[in-house]
C-alpha positions in Angstrom: 0.1 0.0 0.0 2.9 2.3 0.7 3.8 2.4 -3.1 0.2 3.4 -3.7 0.6 6.3 -1.4 3.9 7.1 -3.1 2.3 7.3 -6.5 -0.6 9.1 -5.3 1.8 11.9 -3.8 3.5 12.1 -7.1 0.5 12.2 -9.1 -0.8 15.1 -7.0 2.4 17.1 -7.6 2.1 16.6 -11.3 -1.6 17.6 -11.3 -1.2 20.7 -9.3 2.2 22.2 -8.5 4.9 20.8 -10.8 6.2 20.6 -14.2 9.0 18.5 -15.7 12.1 20.3 -16.5 13.7 17.8 -18.7 12.9 16.3 -22.1 10.7 13.6 -20.4 7.6 15.8 -20.7 4.3 16.2 -18.7 2.1 15.3 -21.8 4.1 12.3 -22.6 3.8 10.9 -19.0 0.0 11.6 -19.0 -0.5 10.1 -22.4 1.1 6.8 -21.3 -0.9 7.0 -18.0 -4.2 7.3 -20.0 -3.5 4.3 -21.9 -3.8 2.2 -18.6 -7.4 2.6 -18.6 -8.7 -1.0 -18.3 -7.4 -1.7 -15.0 -8.6 -1.1 -11.4 -7.8 2.2 -9.7 -5.2 0.3 -7.7 -3.7 -1.3 -10.6 -3.4 1.9 -12.3 -1.5 3.4 -9.5 0.9 0.6 -9.3 1.5 0.5 -13.2 1.9 4.3 -13.2 4.4 3.9 -10.3 6.3 1.2 -12.2 6.3 3.6 -15.4 7.4 6.7 -13.4 9.8 5.1 -10.8 13.0 4.6 -13.0 12.6 8.1 -14.5 12.1 9.7 -11.0 15.1 7.9 -9.4 17.4 8.7 -12.3 16.5 12.4 -11.9 15.0 12.8 -15.5 12.1 14.8 -14.2 12.9 16.8 -11.1 9.8 18.7 -9.8 9.7 22.5 -9.1 6.7 24.3 -7.5 4.7 26.4 -9.9 2.5 28.3 -7.3 1.8 28.3 -3.5 3.8 30.0 -1.0 7.4 29.5 -2.3 9.5 29.0 -5.5 11.8 26.6 -3.6 12.5 23.3 -5.4 10.6 20.1 -4.5 13.1 18.0 -6.5 14.3 16.3 -3.3 10.8 15.4 -2.1 11.0 11.7 -1.5 8.7 9.1 -2.6 7.3 7.7 0.5 9.3 4.8 2.0 7.9 1.8 3.9 8.3 3.6 7.2 5.8 6.3 8.1 6.2 8.8 11.0 3.7 8.1 13.8 0.7 10.5 13.8 1.0 13.0 16.8 -2.0 12.8 19.2 -2.9 16.4 18.4 -3.2 15.8 14.8 -5.0 12.4 15.2 -8.1 14.4 16.5 -8.7 15.7 13.1 -6.8 13.5 10.7 -7.1 9.7 10.3 -3.9 7.6 10.1 -4.8 6.6 6.5 -4.9 10.2 5.4 -1.7 11.1 7.4 0.1 8.3 5.7 -0.7 10.0 2.3 1.5 13.0 3.2 5.2 13.7 2.5 7.3 14.2 5.6 7.4 17.8 4.9 3.5 17.9 4.6 3.2 16.1 7.9 5.4 18.6 9.5 3.6 21.6 8.2 0.1 20.2 9.1 1.2 19.3 12.7 2.7 22.8 13.1 -0.6 24.3 11.8 -2.9 22.2 14.0 -0.8 22.6 17.2 -0.4 26.5 16.8 -4.2 26.7 16.2 -5.2 24.5 19.2 -6.5 27.4 21.3 -8.1 29.2 18.4 -9.6 26.6 15.9 -9.4 29.4 13.3 -7.9 27.0 10.8 -10.2 24.0 11.3 -11.7 24.4 7.8 -8.2 23.7 6.5 -7.5 20.5 8.5 -10.8 19.3 9.7 -13.5 17.1 8.1 -11.2 15.4 5.6 -12.9 12.8 3.5 -11.5 9.2 3.9 -8.6 8.0 2.1 -9.3 7.4 -1.5 -11.3 10.5 -1.9 -9.6 13.7 -3.1 -6.3 12.4 -1.9 -4.3 14.5 -4.4 -5.8 17.6 -2.9 -4.7 16.7 0.7 -1.2 16.1 -0.3 -1.3 19.5 -2.4 -2.5 21.6 0.5 -0.1 20.1 3.0 2.9 20.7 0.5 1.7 24.3 0.2 1.7 24.7 3.9 5.2 23.4 3.9 6.0 26.0 1.3 4.5 28.7 3.3 6.2 27.6 6.5 9.7 27.6 4.7 9.2 31.0 3.1 8.4 33.1 6.2 10.8 33.6 9.0 9.4 31.8 12.0 7.0 29.9 9.6 3.4 30.2 9.0 2.6 30.1 12.7 4.6 33.2 13.3 2.8 34.9 10.2 -0.6 33.9 11.6 0.3 35.0 15.2 1.3 38.5 13.9 -1.9 38.6 11.9 -4.1 38.0 15.0 -2.5 40.9 16.7 -2.7 43.4 13.9 -6.3 42.5 13.0 -7.2 43.0 16.6 -5.7 46.3 16.7 -7.3 47.2 13.3 -10.8 46.1 14.7 -10.3 48.1 17.8 -9.3 51.1 15.7 -5.9 51.4 17.6 -3.7 54.4 16.6 -0.2 53.1 15.9 1.2 56.5 16.7 -0.7 57.1 19.9 2.6 57.1 21.8 4.3 59.6 19.6 4.4 63.3 18.8 5.2 64.3 15.2 7.5 67.1 14.2 9.1 68.2 10.9 12.5 66.6 10.8 15.8 68.4 9.8 17.1 67.3 6.5 19.2 68.5 3.5 17.9 70.4 0.6 19.6 70.7 -2.8 18.7 72.6 -6.0 20.2 71.8 -9.3 20.3 75.4 -10.5 21.0 77.3 -7.3 24.5 78.2 -6.4 23.5 78.6 -2.7 24.8 76.0 -0.2 22.5 73.8 1.9 22.1 75.3 5.3 23.0 72.1 7.3 25.6 70.4 5.0 27.1 73.6 3.6 27.2 71.9 0.4 26.2 73.1 -3.1 24.4 70.7 -5.5 27.7 70.2 -7.5 29.7 69.8 -4.3 27.2 67.0 -3.2 27.7 65.3 -6.5 31.5 65.4 -6.2 31.2 63.8 -2.8 29.0 61.2 -4.2 31.5 60.6 -6.9 34.1 59.4 -4.2 31.8 56.5 -3.3 30.3 55.2 -6.5 32.8 52.4 -7.1 31.7 50.8 -3.9 27.8 50.6 -4.2 25.4 48.0 -5.2 21.9 48.6 -6.7 18.5 47.1 -5.9 15.5 47.6 -8.2 12.1 46.7 -6.7 10.0 45.5 -9.6 7.3 43.1 -8.4 4.3 44.8 -10.0 2.6 44.6 -13.4 1.4 47.7 -15.2 -2.4 47.0 -14.5 -2.9 50.4 -13.0 -1.5 51.9 -16.1 -3.7 50.0 -18.4 -0.8 47.8 -19.4 -0.6 44.0 -19.1 3.1 43.6 -19.3 5.8 44.4 -16.7 6.4 48.0 -16.0 10.1 47.7 -16.5 9.5 47.0 -20.3 7.5 50.3 -20.8 9.2 52.9 -23.1 10.3 55.8 -21.1 10.0 58.0 -24.1 9.3 57.9 -28.1 12.5 59.6 -29.0 14.9 56.7 -28.0 12.3 54.1 -27.2 14.5 53.0 -24.3 12.6 51.1 -21.6 12.8 51.7 -17.9 15.3 48.7 -17.3 17.5 50.0 -20.0 17.5 53.5 -18.6 18.7 52.3 -15.2 21.0 49.8 -16.6 22.7 52.4 -18.8 22.9 54.8 -15.8 24.7 52.2 -13.8 27.1 51.5 -16.4 27.9 55.1 -16.9 28.6 55.2 -13.1 31.0 52.3 -13.6 33.0 54.2 -16.1 33.0 57.4 -14.2 34.1 55.4 -11.0 37.1 54.1 -13.1 38.0 57.6 -14.3 37.8 59.0 -10.8 39.5 56.3 -8.9 42.0 54.9 -11.4 40.9 51.5 -10.7 40.1 49.1 -13.6 37.2 46.6 -14.2 34.8 48.3 -11.7 31.6 46.4 -11.8 28.6 47.7 -9.9 26.1 44.8 -9.2 22.3 45.2 -9.6 19.8 43.0 -7.9 16.3 43.0 -9.3 13.5 41.9 -6.9 10.6 40.2 -9.0 7.3 38.5 -8.0 5.8 35.5 -9.4 3.7 37.9 -11.8 6.9 39.6 -13.2 9.7 37.1 -12.9 9.5 35.2 -16.2 9.0 38.5 -18.1 11.9 40.3 -16.5 14.2 37.3 -17.2 13.0 37.4 -20.8 13.4 41.1 -21.2 17.1 40.8 -20.0 17.9 37.8 -22.3 16.4 39.5 -25.3 18.5 42.6 -24.8 21.8 40.9 -23.9 21.5 42.1 -20.4 21.2 45.6 -21.6 25.1 45.7 -21.6 25.7 44.1 -18.3 28.3 41.4 -18.0 27.3 37.8 -17.2 26.4 37.5 -13.5 26.3 41.2 -12.9 22.6 41.3 -12.7 21.0 38.9 -10.2 17.2 38.4 -9.7 15.5 37.3 -6.5 11.7 36.4 -6.6 9.7 37.3 -3.5 7.3 34.9 -2.0 3.6 35.3 -1.6 1.9 35.1 1.9 -1.3 33.5 2.9 -4.5 35.4 2.5 -6.7 35.8 5.4 -10.5 35.5 5.4 -11.6 37.1 8.7 -10.6 38.8 11.8 -9.5 35.6 13.4 -6.8 35.3 10.8 -8.5 32.3 9.3 -6.6 31.1 6.1 -8.6 31.9 3.0 -9.0 29.1 0.5 -8.6 29.5 -3.2 -10.3 27.5 -6.1 -11.1 24.6 -4.0 -10.8 23.6 -0.4 -7.2 22.1 -1.1 -5.7 25.4 -2.0 -4.6 28.4 0.2 -5.0 31.6 -1.5 -1.9 33.8 -1.5 -1.3 37.4 -2.2 1.9 39.7 -2.4 3.5 40.6 0.8 4.7 44.0 -0.3 8.2 45.4 -1.5 9.4 45.4 2.3 10.3 41.8 1.4 13.5 43.1 -0.2 15.5 43.4 2.9 14.8 39.8 4.1 15.4 38.4 0.7 18.9 40.2 0.3 19.9 38.7 3.5 18.5 35.3 2.9 20.0 35.0 -0.6 23.4 35.9 0.7 23.8 39.3 -1.0 24.4 41.2 2.2 27.3 38.8 3.1 28.8 39.0 -0.4 28.7 42.7 -0.7 30.3 43.2 2.7 33.0 40.8 1.7 33.5 42.9 -1.5 33.9 46.0 0.6 30.8 47.8 -0.5 29.8 50.7 1.4 26.3 51.7 0.3 23.1 50.0 -1.1 20.9 52.1 -3.5 17.2 51.1 -3.7 15.2 52.3 -6.7 11.5 51.9 -7.7 10.5 50.8 -11.2 8.9 53.6 -13.0 10.4 56.9 -12.1 13.2 57.6 -14.6 13.9 61.0 -13.1 15.3 59.6 -9.9 18.7 58.7 -11.4 19.6 62.5 -11.3 19.5 62.5 -7.6 21.5 59.4 -6.7 25.0 60.9 -6.8 24.1 64.0 -4.7 22.2 61.9 -2.2 25.0 59.5 -1.9 27.3 62.5 -1.4 25.1 63.7 1.4 25.1 60.3 3.1 28.9 60.1 3.0 29.2 63.8 4.3 26.7 63.4 7.1 27.3 59.8 7.9 23.7 58.9 7.3 22.8 55.2 7.9 19.9 55.7 5.7 19.0 58.6 3.4 15.5 58.9 1.6 15.2 61.0 -1.5 12.3 63.4 -1.0 10.5 66.2 -3.0 8.4 69.0 -1.7 5.0 67.6 -1.0 1.5 69.0 -1.6 -0.7 69.2 1.5 -3.2 66.2 1.6 -1.2 64.5 -1.5 -1.5 60.8 -1.7 2.1 60.2 -0.9 4.0 59.2 2.1 5.9 62.0 4.1 9.0 62.0 6.2 8.4 62.9 9.8 10.2 62.7 13.0 8.3 60.8 15.6 9.2 61.7 19.1 8.2 59.0 21.7 6.4 60.5 24.6 8.2 58.5 27.4 11.2 56.8 25.8 13.6 59.0 23.7 15.3 55.8 22.6 12.3 54.9 20.5 12.1 58.1 18.6 13.0 57.9 14.9 12.7 59.5 11.5 10.4 57.5 9.3 8.0 57.6 6.5 4.4 58.1 7.5 1.7 57.2 5.0 -0.6 60.1 3.9 -3.8 58.3 5.3 -1.9 58.2 8.6 -0.4 61.7 8.7 -3.5 63.9 8.7 -5.1 62.0 11.7 -2.0 62.1 13.6 -1.5 65.9 13.1 -5.1 66.6 14.1 -4.4 65.1 17.5 -1.6 67.6 18.1 -0.5 71.2 18.0 -3.0 73.4 16.1 -5.2 70.3 15.3 -5.4 71.4 11.6 -4.1 68.2 10.1 -2.1 67.9 7.0 -2.3 71.5 5.7 0.2 73.7 3.7 2.7 76.0 5.0 1.4 79.5 3.9 5.0 80.7 3.2 5.8 78.0 0.7 2.4 76.5 -0.5 3.7 72.9 0.3 3.3 70.6 3.3 6.2 71.1 5.7 6.6 67.5 5.8 8.7 66.3 2.7 7.3 63.9 0.3 9.0 60.5 0.2 9.9 59.4 -3.4 10.6 55.9 -2.1 14.2 55.7 -3.2 16.8 55.2 -0.6 20.5 55.0 0.1 21.6 52.8 2.9 24.9 52.4 4.6 26.3 48.9 4.3 27.7 48.3 7.8 24.4 49.4 9.7 22.3 47.6 7.2 24.0 44.3 7.6 24.0 44.6 11.4 20.2 45.4 11.4 19.4 42.6 9.0 21.1 39.8 11.2 19.2 41.0 14.2 16.1 39.1 15.6 13.8 40.0 12.7 16.1 38.9 10.0 15.1 41.9 7.8 11.4 41.3 8.1 10.2 44.9 8.4 7.2 45.9 10.7 4.0 44.7 8.9 0.5 46.2 8.8 -2.9 44.9 7.7 -5.4 47.0 5.8 -8.7 45.0 5.7 -12.0 46.2 4.0 -14.7 45.3 6.4 -18.2 44.1 5.5 -19.9 46.1 8.3 -19.3 47.8 11.6 -18.8 44.5 13.4 -15.3 44.7 11.9 -14.9 40.9 11.8 -15.6 39.8 8.3 -14.0 41.2 5.2 -15.3 42.3 1.9 -12.4 40.4 0.3 -9.4 38.5 1.9 -6.6 40.6 3.1 -3.0 39.8 4.2 -0.1 41.2 6.1 1.9 43.9 4.1 5.2 45.4 4.3 7.0 48.4 2.8 10.7 48.9 1.9 10.7 52.4 3.5 9.8 51.1 6.9 13.1 49.6 7.7 13.9 52.5 10.1 11.9 50.7 12.7 14.4 47.8 12.5 17.3 50.3 12.6 15.9 51.9 15.8 15.2 48.3 17.3 18.9 47.1 16.5 20.8 50.4 17.1 18.7 52.5 19.3 19.7 56.2 19.5 22.9 55.6 17.6 21.1 55.3 14.3 21.5 58.2 12.1 18.6 58.5 9.5 18.1 61.5 7.3 16.6 62.7 3.8 17.6 64.8 1.1 15.0 66.9 -0.7 15.3 67.9 -4.4 12.9 70.0 -6.7 10.0 67.8 -8.1 11.0 68.6 -11.7 14.5 67.1 -11.1 13.7 63.9 -9.4 10.0 62.7 -9.3 7.5 61.9 -12.1 6.5 58.2 -11.8 4.3 56.5 -14.3 1.7 54.8 -12.1 -1.8 55.7 -13.4 -3.9 54.9 -16.4 -4.7 57.5 -19.0 -8.3 57.5 -17.8 -7.3 58.0 -14.1 -5.0 60.7 -15.1 -7.5 62.6 -17.2 -9.9 62.5 -14.2 -7.2 63.7 -11.8 -6.4 66.6 -14.3 -10.2 67.4 -14.3 -10.1 67.7 -10.6 -7.3 70.2 -10.5 -4.2 67.7 -10.1 -1.3 68.9 -12.1 0.6 65.7 -11.6 -1.5 63.0 -13.0 1.3 60.3 -13.1 0.5 58.8 -16.4 2.9 57.6 -19.0 2.5 60.7 -21.0 3.1 63.0 -18.0 6.3 61.0 -17.1 7.5 61.3 -20.7 6.8 64.9 -20.8 8.6 65.7 -17.4 11.5 63.9 -18.7 11.8 66.4 -21.7 11.2 69.3 -19.4 13.9 68.3 -17.0 16.5 68.1 -19.8 15.4 71.5 -21.0 16.4 72.9 -17.7 19.7 71.3 -17.7 20.6 72.7 -21.2 19.2 76.1 -20.1 21.5 76.0 -17.0 24.5 75.2 -19.2 23.8 78.4 -21.2 21.9 77.1 -24.2 19.2 79.3 -25.7 16.0 76.9 -25.1 12.7 77.5 -24.0 11.9 75.8 -20.7 8.2 74.8 -20.4 6.3 76.2 -17.5 2.9 74.9 -16.2 1.1 77.6 -18.2 3.0 76.4 -21.5 1.6 72.7 -21.4 -0.7 71.6 -24.1 -3.2 68.8 -23.8 -2.7 65.7 -25.9 -4.9 62.8 -25.0 -6.4 65.2 -22.5 -3.1 65.2 -20.3 -1.0 68.4 -20.2 2.4 67.9 -21.8 5.3 69.9 -23.0 4.9 71.1 -26.7 8.8 70.9 -26.9 11.6 71.1 -27.3 12.0 67.4 -26.5 15.3 66.6 -25.2 17.0 63.4 -24.1 20.2 63.3 -22.3 21.5 59.9 -22.1 23.5 58.6 -19.1 26.5 58.0 -21.5 26.7 61.6 -22.3 26.5 62.9 -18.8 25.4 61.8 -15.1 26.6 65.0 -13.5 26.1 68.7 -13.6 29.7 69.2 -14.2 29.8 67.0 -17.3 26.8 68.8 -18.8 28.6 72.2 -18.3 31.7 71.0 -19.7 30.0 69.4 -22.8 27.4 71.8 -23.7 28.7 75.3 -25.1 26.1 77.8 -26.2 23.7 77.0 -29.0 20.0 77.4 -29.7 17.0 75.0 -30.2 13.6 75.9 -31.3 10.4 74.9 -29.4 9.2 72.4 -32.1 12.7 70.6 -32.0 13.9 67.2 -30.7 17.3 66.3 -29.5 19.0 63.2 -28.4 22.6 63.2 -26.9 24.2 59.8 -26.5 27.9 59.4 -26.1 30.7 59.8 -23.3 33.1 61.4 -25.7 30.7 63.9 -27.1 30.8 67.7 -26.9 28.4 70.1 -28.5 29.1 73.7 -29.2 26.8 76.4 -30.7 24.4 74.0 -32.5 21.6 75.7 -34.3 18.6 73.3 -34.3 15.2 73.7 -35.7 13.8 70.0 -36.2 15.1 66.7 -35.2 18.7 65.7 -34.3 20.2 62.5 -32.9 23.8 62.2 -32.2 25.3 58.8 -30.9 28.9 58.1 -30.4 30.4 54.8 -29.3 33.0 54.1 -26.5 36.4 55.4 -27.5 34.9 58.2 -30.0 36.0 61.8 -29.1 33.6 63.9 -31.1 33.1 67.6 -31.1 30.0 69.1 -32.9 30.7 72.7 -33.4 28.4 75.2 -35.2 26.2 72.5 -36.6 23.0 73.7 -38.3 19.9 71.5 -38.7 16.6 72.4 -40.0 14.1 69.7 -41.1 10.7 68.6 -40.6 11.4 67.0 -37.3 9.1 64.8 -35.1 5.3 65.4 -34.3 3.1 64.0 -31.4 -0.2 62.8 -33.1 -3.2 62.2 -30.8 -4.8 58.7 -31.1 -8.4 59.2 -32.5 -10.9 57.9 -30.2 -11.9 54.3 -30.7 -8.8 53.4 -32.8 -7.4 50.1 -32.0 -3.7 50.4 -31.1 -1.3 48.4 -29.1 -1.7 49.0 -25.3 1.8 50.3 -25.0 0.8 53.2 -27.2 -2.8 53.4 -25.9 -1.6 54.3 -22.4 0.0 57.4 -23.8 -2.8 58.7 -26.0 -0.5 59.6 -28.8 2.1 58.4 -31.1 5.2 60.1 -32.7 5.6 60.7 -36.3 9.2 61.1 -37.1 8.9 62.9 -40.4 12.5 63.9 -40.8 15.6 63.3 -38.4 19.2 64.3 -38.8 21.3 61.3 -37.4 25.0 61.4 -36.6 26.2 57.9 -35.7 29.8 57.2 -35.1 30.9 53.7 -34.0 34.6 53.7 -35.0 37.0 54.9 -32.1 39.0 57.9 -32.9 38.8 61.8 -32.9 36.0 63.5 -34.9 34.7 67.0 -35.8 31.3 67.7 -37.2 30.8 71.4 -38.3 28.0 73.5 -39.8 27.4 71.3 -42.7 27.0 68.0 -40.7 29.7 66.2 -42.4 31.8 63.9 -40.1 35.5 64.3 -40.4 37.9 62.0 -38.7 41.0 63.9 -37.2 43.2 60.8 -36.7 
């Protein structure tokens, strides 16, 4: 009979969680199995066992989980032997010996943990109680216990720890507890840098360019982490957000923009330090939704120029969904599946520790970790100066911030002073829906209102991009919580009893809440700060659909967060950079915006300054000398050895130069038909990547100067490329 149990277990895996990863295919296995149709059920199992056993033992088809709580391999899951662990008394109250014997040892252990941790509550009895006798739905019993095992393995402390936290948080939520009742909020002291202002910051005494210079001293020893677990559904896009084109001039997607920036940092680090072969690692945190497409995007584009192994991917696990205020597990498609949901981007800290990156980076002597979000291309401008402030001020954590509109649906950085224990005070992100109630309990009790002097909230807005010092980070992650940041729960209740939910909820966590772990592990020794930049310089995420953006604009919002507004803000940012360098160029102000697809965007000029051309203010000042661009024009600058002087552009111009090419473009005159944005007619069927913008770009006539052969070149008024040596 044990062989029958073994095959039942194996069949259950094949039916539900597994796929063959060898040439011995799933379909072939079941084609052969279906041919054994005349025998009894018992004979079928024995014959199927005989058919599968030699292939399984030879390792021809190791099995890997496709769903549930973990992506960990089940290749080592044994076929049950002739010995079966005795059933614990606590389990025997609910599960028969025959059903117990069906389970793998991992499934038995997970089921035991669940039943014993639930002994006082019976909140999970719907999972382990009232099982049908052996022979009925056996594959489901095996399936749910294997999933319990995966959920156990993927969460520090196991599923029991997760459910224990959930009970506490759900009770606090039902009671309406205020998480900040022991704190008083105040505006923290932080650093403020302006790209086009020569005035130094009042705290650091640094100008923007000085902060960048300080940042350059540390770029060789950083690591990047890109949080990219979400699909583009809010944008009206079914693919991964990293694959979206940031602009229609270069058609570079978000992942390529971030990749080219890091590679430009590498070249700058080698230049500044004199060291050779500097390689800055990038870790991308994906989810089950985004992982395959992210890997495919990298493969299809040769890792966007990164060397083999320089980009690593970690896939975050999902957590169990909860059906009610008792933290009962929510079941999925049938009673043998536990519904799971994303845990949030706060998982990134625990994953970096669990997967060994923290140890590796410490061994390599890396000093800072830089965390980026997936669809805010402007943020790369603020990385170097923020790193410079961190180095100068000795910040263990430094959040990139922007001026925040009062009441804006964005988190704010606040200093929370504990009323009785100063050791518990900290600087941290407070979500917008928590900030207003908190401020209404203290001071003038007006809540989240604007400062009359500035028109903005006195609390800076959190752009959710962070620079963390490596030593403090490693110490904190190795503490009691193993990098699991403080979680929260946000259930939507059916009624005022606050016990049942409209839909299942789960525990969530956010990357920016790690100061709570810093405070726990380092107490008052932790040094957490922030650096504020102008919004135009560092913040324009693509997060909303065109329809949502139009609605926001109609309600008076000038930051709709659509793909079109993000593209427009990229052009405007580069207008400002060229203006600051002395070029005659119109900078689009709010009153100059024109509506295309009912979203206000710049009429031009449209300018893209690629990272290969410049990543610092000093580079732009050294590489751009005079010149003029008309409002209808488009310009792309791409090349580390490129210098432009006194260009006269009325149309479209693209200049791309390869590594090793020193090119001076002096006095070039370009006049052509250029590019034009064309609004998509209502009802026209277009690709969703175009539809989310509301327009296409017609490239009528473009002057292209492409130089790939290393050497020294000059391009003058006539546009002819002349090689000097």
